[in-house]
N, C-alpha and C positions, 0 to 999 in steps of 0.2 A: 915321088909320085903322090897323087892326089886323089882322095875318094870322098864321097859326100852321103854318109850314111842318113837315111831318112826314117822318120817316126811312122807309126801306124795307129789306126783306131780300132776298136772291137764294135763291130755291129751284131749285136746281141750277144748275150753271154750266159750260158746256163751252166751251173754246177750241179752235175748229175748224181755223183757219188764220191765217198771218200774211199780211197784204196787202201790196201793193206799195208803198203810203203809209207803211209801217212801223207801222200799227196792227194789231189783230187783230181777225178775226171770231169772235163768241162767239153762244151761245144760252143764255138764261136766262130765269127768271120772276121779274119786280119784283112784290113784294108791299107795299103800305103797311103801317106800323105806327104806332100812336099815339104816339111819342116826337117831342115838338115843340119846335122853337125858337120865338120870338116876334119878329115882325117888325113895326116901327111906322114909318109915315111922318107927317110933319107940314110945314105951310107954312113955308118960310124964305126968308131973303133970298139965301141961295147954298146950294148942296147940301154937306151934311156928313155923316159917317157915324160913329156911336160903336157900339162893339161892347162888350157886356157878358157876364158868365158865364165861360165857357172862354175861356183866350187863344189868339189865332189869330196864327201867325207869318206874317211878310210884310207887304207894303204893303197898306193898305187899298183902294187904288185898283185892286187886282188881285183884290179879293174879289168874287165874282160877283154879289152884291147892287148893288155900285156899278157894275160891267159892264152889268148889265140896266138900269139908270137911263140911263147912257150910250148904249145901244143905241136906245133909244125917242126920248132927247132929241135925238140926231142926226136922226132921220127926223121927230119931230114936235115941232120946236123951238117952234111957236107954242102948243101946247099943254101939252107937258110941261115944268111950271116948277120951279124948285129945291126942295128938300125937304129936310128934317131927317131922316135915316135912324137908328133905333135898333134893334139887332139883339141878342137876347138869346139865346144859344148853350146849348142843353141836349143837342142830339145830338153824340154822342161824335165826334170827328174822325179820321181816317184809321182808321176802323172799318169800312169796308166797308158803310155805312148811307146814303149819299148825301146827308149834311147839307148839304154847301155847294152841291151840285145842286139840293136841294129849295128853299134859300134863295133862289137865283137866278131859278129858275121861278117861285116863289111872289111874288117881286118884280115880274116882269113881269105875272103877274095882278093884283097890287095896284095897279101904276101904271095898268093897262087900266081898272081899275074906278074908281080915284081921279079920273082927267083924264077919263074918258069917252071913250076912244079909239074903241071899237067894233071892236076887234080881234077876229076869230073864232078858234075852236080852233086851225085849222090854220095860221094867221098866227102865233099864240102858239108853237106847236110849232117853226115855222121861226125864230123868235127864240131859242126855247130851245136849239135845236141849235147855234146861233153861239156860245152859252156853253159848251156841253159834250154829250158822247155821251149821257148817261143824263139829262139835265135835261128833254128832252121828256116823259118819262114823268111827270113831276110837273104836267104841265099837265092831264092828263086824271086821274091819279092813282087809277087802278084797277088791279087786277091785270092784268098784260099778258106776253105772250111777246116777248122782245126778241131780235133779232138783228141782223147787221152789227156795228156798234160799239158797239151797245146802244140805237140810235137808230131801228131799225125795229120797229115796235110793233104787235101786234095783240092785241085783248081774250082773256082767258082766263076763263071763268066758274068762278072758284075762290072759294069761300066757306068760311073756317077758324072762322068763329065759334064753333063747336061744340066748339072745342078750347081749352085754356089755352095762352097763350105765355110763355115765359121767354126773356129777352134778356139775355146776359151780355157785358160790355164790360171787358176787361182793359186795363190802363194800356200798351197797345203801340200803337206807330205802324209799320204795315207799309208799306214803299215799293211802290206799285203796278209801278213801272217794274222793280224789281227781282223782283216776284213773276212778271211776264211772262215777263221773262229767263231765269227758271228752267224754263219750260214748252216742251214739245214738242207743238205743237199737232196734234189727231187728230179725226176726224169724231165727233160726238155719238153716244154709246153709247144714248141714248133720246130719244123726240121729246117734248120738254117741252110742245107744244101739246096732248098728250093727258092733261097731268098730271091734270086734275080727273077723268078716267074712272078713276085708279089709286088704289085705297083708300090713305089716309095711312099706314096700317100696313105697307103694301108698299114706301113710298117708299125706304127705306134699301137696298133691293136694286137699285134702277134710278137713283135720283136723286142725282147726286154734285157735287161741288164740284172741279173739276180742280186749283185751287190747294192742297188741304189737304195733300196728301203732302210736297211741298217745304216749305210754311209751317210745318207740324207739326213736321217735321224741325228747323228753326230755332228753334221756339218751343214745345218740348214742353208748357208750360202750356196751350196750346188744346187738345191732343189729350187732357189730362188732363179738362178741362172737358167736352169732348164724352162722354168714357168716364162721368163723373160722371153727367151729366143722363141718359143712357141706363140707367145702374144706379139713378135714381132714379125709373125709369118713364115717360121720354119715349118717344113712339111715333115720332118722327123729328127728329135733331138735326144741324146743319150749320152750317157757317162761312159767314158772309155776304160775297160779293164777294171781294176779296182779304185780307180780315181786318181787325181782330182779333176781330169780333163773332162769338160762337157762340149760335145760338138753338135752343130745342128746343118742339116742339109735345107737349101733354100731353092725357090724358083731362081733360075739365072739372073744375076744384079741386084737381088734382095739382100739387104744386110741389116742386122739387128744394132741398134745404137747402144753401145755398151758403156757410155759416158756415166751413167748413174752409179756404176760400180767401180770401186778403187783397188788397186794393187792387183790387176789381172793382166797376164799375157794374153794378146789377143792377136788371132790371125785370120785374114780373110783370104779365100782363094775363090776368085770370081770365075 
């Protein structure tokens, strides 16, 4: 059985306070984008996992796909049997697009269907949260306002299909821990729950990513890409998450020429 985990971008990202547990509270809008991994499970005598495409550092048993199978197998040992797992990676890693989180959440959904577990959406979200803070988003996989650590979700009526989307992914891996360590939390400067009421052409005045200042100082290429997208006609440009992805929304059919830049993954959705 096949599944196609998709990426997300952050539209706005405000880090509002540091929590007693060491995490940070934030406010953002998660928006799904059609950059997809491929996840397949097949019957097997014992569970094994093979990762294709992009190289992933670390032990495969620490991968969220494997952890998703382990969670459900522990709770439903009579139903969740061994499987052969194949994961083909396309979503850039360490790029603020939630690829690993998507893989883990989609694995929960896939196993639920494959083994007829009958888990409802709320239960799947609970399991997803045990994998990671932004994993629950990928259970519903619809535009959502996220708060808390990113796990408190509410739907946002946001349809950007009238715009073209350009996604630029430099070959940079930015440490999330380092990025958070450089921030001083402060109250959000805009209520992202009202994002759909603000014309996209006005977003640049109100909708910001708190990580950009420090990360752009350390990686000037990202600021150059953002400036280039704006100069090429984008109506809104931002970094996603803690980077390194930069994305831009354009009027339909408009696309920035990225040939000046080397070593970039480049996606365009007309």
